[in-house]
C-alpha positions in Angstrom: 0.0 -0.1 0.0 1.8 3.5 -1.0 0.9 6.4 1.8 -1.4 9.2 0.3 0.7 12.0 1.1 3.9 12.6 2.9 4.5 16.3 3.8 7.5 19.0 2.7 7.6 21.9 3.8 10.9 22.8 2.1 9.1 22.3 -1.5 5.8 24.6 -0.8 5.2 27.4 -3.4 6.8 30.9 -3.2 5.5 33.2 -1.0 2.7 35.7 -2.7 2.4 33.0 -5.7 -1.1 33.9 -5.5 -1.8 37.3 -5.2 -3.8 39.1 -7.8 -2.8 38.9 -11.0 -1.1 41.7 -12.7 -3.8 44.2 -15.0 -3.7 43.4 -18.7 -5.3 41.1 -21.2 -5.8 37.5 -21.1 -6.6 34.8 -22.7 -8.8 32.7 -20.2 -11.1 29.7 -20.0 -14.4 30.0 -18.4 -14.1 26.7 -16.2 -17.3 27.8 -14.0 -20.2 29.5 -13.1 -21.5 29.6 -10.2 -25.0 31.5 -8.8 -23.5 33.4 -5.4 -24.9 35.3 -2.5 -23.3 37.4 -0.6 -23.8 37.8 3.4 -25.2 41.5 2.6 -28.0 39.5 0.7 -27.1 40.4 -2.6 -26.9 37.6 -5.1 -24.9 37.3 -8.1 -23.3 35.1 -10.6 -19.2 33.8 -9.7 -17.1 33.1 -12.8 -14.0 30.4 -12.5 -11.8 31.6 -14.8 -8.2 30.2 -16.3 -5.2 31.7 -17.7 -5.2 29.9 -21.3 -1.7 27.6 -21.5 0.4 27.4 -24.5 0.1 31.2 -25.6 3.6 32.5 -24.7 4.4 33.0 -27.9 1.5 35.2 -28.6 3.0 38.6 -29.1 0.5 40.8 -27.2 0.2 38.3 -24.1 4.2 37.4 -23.4 3.4 39.5 -19.7 0.3 37.9 -19.2 -0.5 34.3 -20.4 3.5 33.7 -21.2 3.8 34.3 -17.3 0.4 33.0 -15.6 -0.8 30.2 -17.7 -2.5 27.9 -15.8 -3.4 30.6 -13.1 -7.0 30.7 -11.9 -8.8 33.7 -10.7 -12.7 34.3 -10.1 -15.0 37.3 -10.9 -18.3 38.0 -10.3 -21.5 40.0 -11.4 -23.7 41.2 -8.7 -27.5 42.5 -8.9 -27.4 45.9 -7.9 -30.3 47.8 -6.7 -29.5 50.9 -7.7 -28.9 50.1 -11.0 -30.3 46.8 -11.9 -29.4 46.9 -15.5 -26.2 46.7 -14.8 -26.4 42.4 -14.5 -28.0 42.3 -17.4 -25.9 44.3 -19.4 -22.7 42.8 -18.2 -24.1 39.3 -18.8 -24.9 40.1 -22.4 -21.1 41.5 -22.7 -19.9 38.2 -21.4 -22.4 35.7 -23.3 -21.8 37.7 -26.4 -17.9 37.3 -25.8 -18.4 33.2 -25.4 -19.9 33.4 -28.9 -23.5 32.2 -27.8 -26.4 33.2 -30.2 -28.2 36.0 -31.0 -31.3 36.5 -29.6 -31.1 33.2 -27.3 -33.4 33.4 -24.5 -32.3 31.1 -21.5 -34.5 30.1 -19.4 -32.6 29.1 -16.4 -29.3 29.4 -15.2 -28.1 26.2 -16.1 -28.6 26.7 -19.8 -27.0 30.2 -19.5 -24.1 28.1 -17.5 -24.0 25.6 -19.8 -24.0 27.4 -23.1 -20.6 29.3 -21.7 -18.6 26.8 -20.2 -15.2 25.8 -20.9 -15.4 28.9 -23.8 -12.3 30.9 -24.7 -12.9 35.1 -24.1 -10.2 37.5 -23.9 -10.5 40.0 -20.8 -9.1 43.1 -19.8 -8.3 42.3 -16.1 -7.9 45.6 -14.0 -8.1 45.4 -9.8 -10.4 46.8 -7.4 -9.6 46.8 -3.6 -12.2 45.3 -1.1 -12.5 45.7 2.2 -13.0 42.3 4.1 -12.8 42.0 7.9 -10.9 45.7 8.3 -8.3 44.5 5.8 -7.7 46.0 2.3 -7.3 43.6 -0.4 -6.6 43.7 -4.0 -8.9 41.6 -6.3 -9.2 40.7 -9.9 -12.0 42.4 -11.8 -13.2 42.7 -15.3 -15.4 45.6 -16.4 -18.5 44.9 -18.7 -16.8 46.5 -21.7 -13.8 44.2 -21.0 -14.7 40.7 -21.9 -14.2 39.9 -25.8 -14.2 37.1 -28.3 -11.1 34.9 -27.8 -8.7 36.4 -30.7 -7.1 32.8 -30.3 -9.2 29.9 -31.3 -9.0 27.0 -29.1 -7.8 24.6 -32.1 -5.4 27.4 -33.0 -3.0 26.4 -30.0 
């Protein structure tokens, strides 16, 4: 019988290896989409994105995909009582970027999720500062206008 795990603290990933990704343009894959609820009661939709691998030779991606291929990050689209159109606009922008059909009606969340999962998109990642338990943290964010169709087709990689 083999051991399940032997701990080895000498070979842990470098500290700060999971800091927020630098701002810039990334080609990513939509790895997961989940419905979320904040402690404030606001609901939203969370996106798990993975920086695409194999794009280090793409000239405009050498400092993003070239350095951070395989890294996973998260972004969310929250309902807004002040601006209810925000969620609609943002989710439409994401659907367009992922290649969803025009005028497509999704009758439920699962249909939306199924259509977008594992699709490649191009995003312009920026940073927001959020305060959690009194501590300011940098987190990745993508504005609605910063989701675009991929410029590197999956079959090209």
